[in-house]
C-alpha positions in Angstrom: -70.9 2.1 -32.4 -70.2 2.8 -36.1 -67.4 5.2 -35.2 -65.8 2.5 -33.0 -65.9 -0.1 -35.7 -64.3 2.3 -38.1 -61.5 3.2 -35.6 -60.7 -0.4 -34.8 -60.8 -1.4 -38.5 -58.4 1.5 -39.3 -56.1 0.3 -36.5 -56.1 -3.3 -37.8 -55.2 -2.0 -41.3 -52.4 0.1 -40.0 -51.0 -2.8 -38.0 -51.1 -4.9 -41.2 -49.1 -2.2 -43.0 -46.7 -1.8 -40.1 -46.0 -5.5 -40.0 -45.8 -5.9 -43.8 -44.1 -9.2 -44.6 -42.1 -9.2 -41.3 -42.6 -12.1 -38.9 -42.4 -10.0 -35.8 -43.0 -6.3 -34.9 -39.5 -5.3 -33.7 -37.1 -7.7 -35.3 -36.2 -11.4 -35.9 -37.4 -12.6 -32.5 -40.8 -12.2 -30.8 -41.2 -9.6 -28.1 -43.8 -8.6 -25.5 -45.5 -6.4 -28.0 -45.9 -9.3 -30.4 -47.5 -11.3 -27.6 -49.9 -8.5 -26.8 -50.9 -8.1 -30.5 -51.3 -11.9 -30.8 -53.7 -11.9 -27.8 -55.8 -9.1 -29.2 -56.0 -10.7 -32.7 -56.8 -14.1 -31.3 -59.7 -12.6 -29.4 -61.1 -11.1 -32.6 -60.6 -14.3 -34.6 -61.7 -16.9 -32.1 -64.1 -15.1 -29.7 -65.9 -12.4 -31.8 -67.7 -14.6 -34.3 -69.1 -12.8 -37.3 -67.8 -9.4 -36.2 -66.7 -6.8 -38.8 -63.2 -7.2 -37.4 -63.1 -10.9 -38.0 -64.2 -10.4 -41.6 -61.4 -7.8 -42.1 -58.8 -10.2 -40.6 -59.9 -13.2 -42.7 -59.0 -11.3 -45.8 -55.5 -10.2 -46.7 -55.7 -7.1 -44.6 -52.7 -5.3 -46.0 -54.4 -5.2 -49.5 -57.6 -3.8 -48.0 -55.9 -0.5 -47.0 
């Protein structure tokens, strides 16, 4: 379980760095990938209460790298 938490946390940090200050992943308009990412992040924030991932996303993730 600890390895999985670390892997997902690393992925979230990498996503934060990849997005940076951009509004969308691949340009000025949302794409399918943005919708998929939004769905996954929404599950973490609104359905996984008090998870280590929720705590990571509640902070400014990009700075936590």
